[in-house]
N, C-alpha and C positions, 0 to 999 in steps of 0.2 A: 291283834298281837301276832308277831312272827313266831312260827314254830322253830324249834331248835333243829339245826342240821345234824342228821345222824352220821355216825362214823363212816358208814359205807359211802354215802353221798359226798361227804367231805373228802374222802380219799379219792373218789372219782374226779372231783373238781381239781384237786391237787395234781392228779395224773394229767389232766387236760392242760393245765398251765405249764406243767413240766414238758409235755410234748410240744406245746407252742413255743416255749423258750428254747427248746432244743432244735426246733425247726430252722433257726437261723444258722446253726452249725451245719445242719443237714443240707441246707441250700448251698453253703460254701463247698461242701464235699461233692454235691451233685454237679456243680459248675466246672469240675475238673474235666468232665467228658462232654458236657453240653453247653451250648450258648445259652445266655439268659432267657431268650425268647423261646427257644426250643424246650427248655426245661419247664417254662410256664405253660406252654401248649400241652405237653405230656401230662403235667400235673392235673390240669382241668379235664383233659380227655378221660383220664382214669377216674376222676372224681364224679364225672357226669354219667359215664357208661360203665356198668349197667344200672346205676342207681335210679335213673329216670324211669326205668321199667317198673319199679316198685314204689316210687314216691310220687304222690299226686302233685300237680302244679299248685303253688300257693294260690289262695283265693284272693288274688289282687289283679289289677290290670297288668298285662304283660310288660308295659312300659317300665314298671317298677323293678321287676326282676332282671329285665334287660339292662336298665341303667345301673342297677346294682352290680351286675356282672362286668360292666365296663369300668365302673369306678373301683370296686374292690379287687376285681380280677386283673384287668389290663392295667389300670392306673396304679393301684397300690402295689401289687406284687410284681408288675413289670418294672416299676421303678426300683423296688427293693432288690430284685434279682440282679438288675443291671448295676446298681450301686455296689453290691457285694462283689460282682464281677470286676468292677473298677478298682477294688481295693478297700472297701469299707469293711472293717473288722466285724465279724458276726456278733460278738458280744456287745459292742457299741451300737450296732444296728438295732439290737433288741431294745436298747434304752431309747435311742433317738426315735425309733418307730412309735414309741408310746406318746410322743408329742401329738399324736392324733387327737388326744383329749383336748389339747389347746386349739387345734384347728376346728374340731367339732364345736367347741364353745364359740369360736369366732364366726363360723358359718351359721350357727343357730341364732346368734345375735343379729347378723346382717340379713339372713334369708328368712328367718322365722320370727324376728323381732322379740326374741326371748330376752328377759332382763339378765344382767350380769351382777353377781354379788361381789361384795368387797373381798371375800375369801378367794373367789375365782380369779379376780384381777391380781391379787397377791400371789396366788399359786402360779399363775401364768408368768408373772415377772421372775419368780424364783426359778422356774423351769427354763425360761429363756436364758437366764444367766448361766444355768448349768450347761445348756447347749453351746454357749460361747466358750466355756471351759473345755468341753469335749472337742470343739473345733480348733483349739489352740495347738498347732502342730509343732511338736518338739521331739527330737530324738527318735528312738526306735518305734515309738507308738504313733508317729505322724501319720495322718490319713489324708488322702486327696480331697481338696475342697469340693471338687465336682461330685465325688462320691457322697459326701455329707449333704450337699444340696439336693441330690437326687433322692437320698433317703428321706429328707424332709418333704420332698414333693410326693413321695409315696405315702407319707403320713397325712399329707393334705388330702390326697385322694381317699384315704381311709375315712378322714373326717367328712368328706362329701358323701361317702357311702352311708355313713351314720345318719345323715340328713335324709337320704333316700329311704332308709328303714323307718325313720320317724314318720315320714309322709305316708309310707305304705301302711304302717301301723294305724295311723289316723284314719286312713281310707277303710280299712277292715273294721275298725272300732265303730265307724259311722254306720256300718251295716250290722252291728251287734256281734261281730266275730273277732277272733284273735288271730294275729298274724302267725302263720306256720313258718318259723324262722328256718327250720331244717329244710323244708321244701323250697324256701327261698334260696338257700345255699346250693342245693342240688340243681335246681333248674337254672339258676344264674350261671352255673358252671358250664352250661352249653355255649355261653357267649365268648369267653376269652380265647378258646383254641384257634378260631379263624384269624383274629387280629394278631395273635402271637405267631401263628404260622407264617403270615405275611411278613411280619417283622423279621422272623428267622430267615426267610428267603432273601430279604434285603441284606442281612448280615453275612449269610453263607450261601454257597451254591447248593443246589439239590443233591449233588454227589456227596458233599460234605455232610449234609443232614442225614442222608441215607446211611452213610458210613457210621455216623455217631449212633444211630438207632440200632443198626444191625450188629455192631460190635460193642455194645454197652457192657460195662463191667458189672460185677455183682453190687458194688457200692452205688453205682448209678441207678440200677434197678431198685435198690433199697431206698434211695433218696426219693424216687418217683412215688413208690408205694407209701412211704412215710408221709410225704406231703399230701398225697391224694386221699389216702384212707385214714391216716393218723391225724394229721393236722386239720384236714378239711372235714371229712365225713364223721369220724369218731369225735373229734374235738368239738365241732359245732353241734353235733347230735347230742352229746352229753351236756354241753353248755346250755343248749336250748331247753332240754328237759329239766335241768336244775332251775333255770329262770322261771319255768312254768310251775315248778313245785314250791319254790321259795321266793321271797321278795328279792327284787333286784338289789336292794341295799345290803343283803346278805351275801349275794353271789358276785355281783359286778366288781366290788373292790378287790376280790381275790385275783383279778387279772393283773394287779400291780406286782404280782409275783413273777410274771412273765419275764421282765428284764433281769430279775434276780437269777432265775433258772437259766436264762440266756447267757448271762455273764459266766456263771459257773460251768455250764456245758462247754462254752467256747474256750474257757481256760483249761479244762480237763482234756478235751479232745484235740483242740487246735493249738493249745499252748500259747494262746494270745496274751500278750503283755500290754498293760495299760500304764500310762504315765500317772504320776501322782495327781497332776492337774486333771486328767481325764476321770480318775476315780472321784475326785471332788465334784466334777461336772455331773457324773452319774448320780451322786448323792443328791445334788441340788435338783436334778430333773425328777427323780423319784419323790423327793420331799415336796416339790412343787405340785406334782400330780396328786399326792396324798392330801394336800391342803385344798386343791381344786375339788377333790372328791368328798372329803369329810368336813371341810371348813377349817378355819383358823383354830389353833390350840386355845383352850379356854383362857389361859393367862394373858394371851395377846388380845383377846376380845375384851377382857377387863381393862387392860391398859389403854386400848383405843377408845373405849367407852368413857373412861375417866378423862381422856384428853380432848374429847369432843366438846 
């Protein structure tokens, strides 16, 4: 039987999803002074150092945390940073990024031969319809198609990283141990800085990069610290602790609040305006993810069973 989440822990989880939702707006602000790749490199440099001096490496084969660093760090956030740089609204990015659940489902089905339920297929279809509404470009809320596609690519890399975590968890479980997710995050943060730095040098000259670092504004420094310590170390640290303390069924669904806080933060700070069509799309994406996570509403299950 699951124990009830106490108020303090529930408040900590809400703080984490708020920080994660707000990080999309912070990325937008950080990109005022930095190129996407340079911002990514600085985020992970600060996340890894000095944390690796105090956190032991996860008890898994290095290939797992190296691959995780490439997929979730370079792949997921490299695409996300670049998409926002291209013009993807921060609020919509927080919604579209959650399509990682759909990619995770697809990759798990293909790579791990996991069965797919009727509710998951239904949720996937509803969320996909929502994404098409979001991508419908009209008026002031129009977004570049390329930015939308790269955001989806980032979500796909996130889905791949979830498969890496599942395989790493299975590896540790086979030895009677539990995966140290926080250690996984810290040590995998060593991987992205070098690829990000190389991409940054392709985008900009060394002089431009040096100038950006030595003349960074207070907002840029805040963005780096927020993403490294808030979103990465504090966020994953608290989230991992809560997952070890309570069942995943109690904690994981609360991540669905991330796009909600993402939309609210972007609206308040960046004054982003969405079209009616995009708001409808956001509703369908979130509703589809809820069905994928919790299953079909009871009345729909009854109707489908009667029609079978």
